[in-house]
N, C-alpha and C positions, 0 to 999 in steps of 0.2 A: 682384634688388633688391626692396625693399618701399618703399611710400610712403603718406603720409596723403592721402586724397582730399579734395575740396572739402567733402564732407558729414561730414568728420572720422572716417570709417571707414578701415580699413586694406586695402591690396591689395598682393599680391606676385606676382612672375613665376611661371611654371608650375613652375620647378625649385626652388622654395622651399616649405617647409611652410606650410600654410594659417595665416594670422594669426588671432588671437582676435577675437571680436566686441566691439562697444562703440564708443565715441568716444574719439579720441586727439588730443594736441597735437603731440607730437614723436616721432621714431623714431631709434633708434641701432642700429648694426650692429657685431657683433664680427667678428674676422677668420676665424672658422671657421663662418660661416653661422649664427650665433646672433643673434637680434634681440631687443631690448627696446624698449618704447615707453611713453611717459608718457600716462596716461589724462587725460581732462578734469578728473577730481577729484584729479590729481597722484599717484595711485598708479601702480604699474608692472605690466605684463604682459610676459612673455618667451615666445619660441617659436623653433623651428628646431632646429639641431644641439645635442643635449644630451650630447655626449661628455664634457664636463667638469662636468656637473651644473649648468650655467648656467641652463638652462630649468627643470629639475625641482626645483631648490632654492627652491621658492616661499616657504618660511618665512623666507628671508633678505631678500626684497624685496617681496613682494606687498602687504603692508599699510603699507609705508614710503613716505612722500612725499619725493620727490627734487627738488632744484632743477636738477640736471643729471646726466647719465649718460655713461659711456664704455665701449666694449667692446674687449677685447684678444683674444689667441689663446685663452686658457683661462679668462678671467674677465671679469666686468663690475664696475665700481665706480661709485659715485654720491656726490654731496654731498647729504645729507639736508636737510630743512627746518629742522633744528637746527644746520646747518653742520658736521656730522660726516661723516667719510669711512667708507663702508660698502661692502664688496666681497663677491662670492660667485662660486663656481666652484672653480678649482684653487688649492690652497695646499700648499706643501711646507715650511712653517716656522711658527714662532710669529709673532704680529702685532708685528713689530719692524722697524726700518729695514733689516734685512738679509734679510727673507723675501721670497719672490717676490710674493705677493699679500697686502697688509696687511688686517687687521681683517676677516677673513672671518666673517660672521655676527654680528659684534659691532662696533658703531660705535666710531670712534676717540675717545679722550679729548680730544685737541686739536681745534681748529676749523680749517676750511679754507674757501676761497671759490671755488676753481676746480680743475679737474683735467684731465689729458691722459693717455689710456691707450694704450699701444703693444702690440707683439707679446707680450712677456713682461715688461712694465715698466709701472709707474704712477708718475706724478708729480702732486703736489697742491700748490697754492699756499696758504701760510698767511696769516693776517690781516696780517702784516707784510711780505708779498710775497716772503719767502724760500720755498724749494721743498724738499719732502721727496720722495725718489724711492726706490722699491722695485723689485727685479727680480733677474734672473739675472746676477750680475756677470760670469761668464765668457762671456756673450754680448756684452760690450762696453758694457752699459748703465751709466749713472751710477747709483750706489746710495749713498744717504746724504742728508745735509742740505747744501744749497748756501747759502753766505752771500750769493750773488748774488740780486738781486731782479728779478722779471720782471713785465711787463705781460701777456704772453700766452705760451702754450706750445703745442708741437705735437710729435708723435712720428713718427719713421721707425722702421725695424726695429731698429737698434742705437744710436739716439741720441735725445735729447730736445733740441729747439731752441726758442729763444724770443727775445723782444724784451725787453731790460731797461729799467730806469727811465730810462736815458739814451738810449733809442731805438737801441741797438746790437743787432744780430742775431748770435747765435752759438749753438753747440751744446755740450752737456755729454755727454761720453763718459768711460768708465773710462780712466784713464791707461794701464793695462796690460790688454790684451784678456782675459787669464786671471786678473786680480786683481779680486775682487769689490768692493774698496773697503771703507768709504767713502773716496773721494779727491776733493778739489777739483781741478778741471782748469782750465787756461787757456782763454780763449775760442778757439773754432775758427771759421773763416770769419767773422771780425768784419766787419760792414757797418754803417756809420753811417746815421742818418736812416731807420730802419726803423719801420714802423707796426703790422704784424700778421704773426704767424707762423701757418702752416697746414700740416697733415699731408696727405700724398698716399697714404693707406692705410697702416695700421700694419704691413703685411707688406712694404712696399717700402722701399728704401734711399734715399728721396727726401723732402725737405721743401721747402716754398716760403715766401717772404715777400712781403709787399706793402710796398714802400718808400713814403716820403712822397709821391713823385711818381706813385704808383699803378701803376707798371710791374711786373708780376709777374716774380719771379726764382725759379728752382728749382735745387736742388743734389742 
């Protein structure tokens, strides 16, 4: 693991590549030991596993200022300071709702305000709180645009789960495991009075929620 020290520099455990120098605010980890961190000037530096050209593709991210970032198996994505979605790393299709990784190297036209990045899946929340998801549909991910509106999102391995505007917690998955969609799905594991959804590592088949009473629940 890596972390930001009290003096704003980075430190990593011995089995991780040495982090870059400088001062940083936040750190993000991909699932294949690639790391990216936000510098104090809001630009980005990445290091670690470069198998999917996450680290080496500096032209996609180094000079861009991001509000938030997220790391998956083969890609990183971020919301820029202009509220656009930008990703880098692996891409096996055009930047559309059915490609694995959207907007690689080119920011989205539409604006977004938050994102959640999973194993081979990315979801981003639009200004109207609806959600766009991209991924490998045959992995069971939800792919397409959901009419459902969410306050918060989190990823497990093959599902994106969240808390909607009515404080209900449920998950979006492809209706057919081998059908990439886009398909709207009925709520799974609906739970009332939810407050916050959280992921337990994008490689795992688990997500958690914090209900209004504060007692953690995981599935």
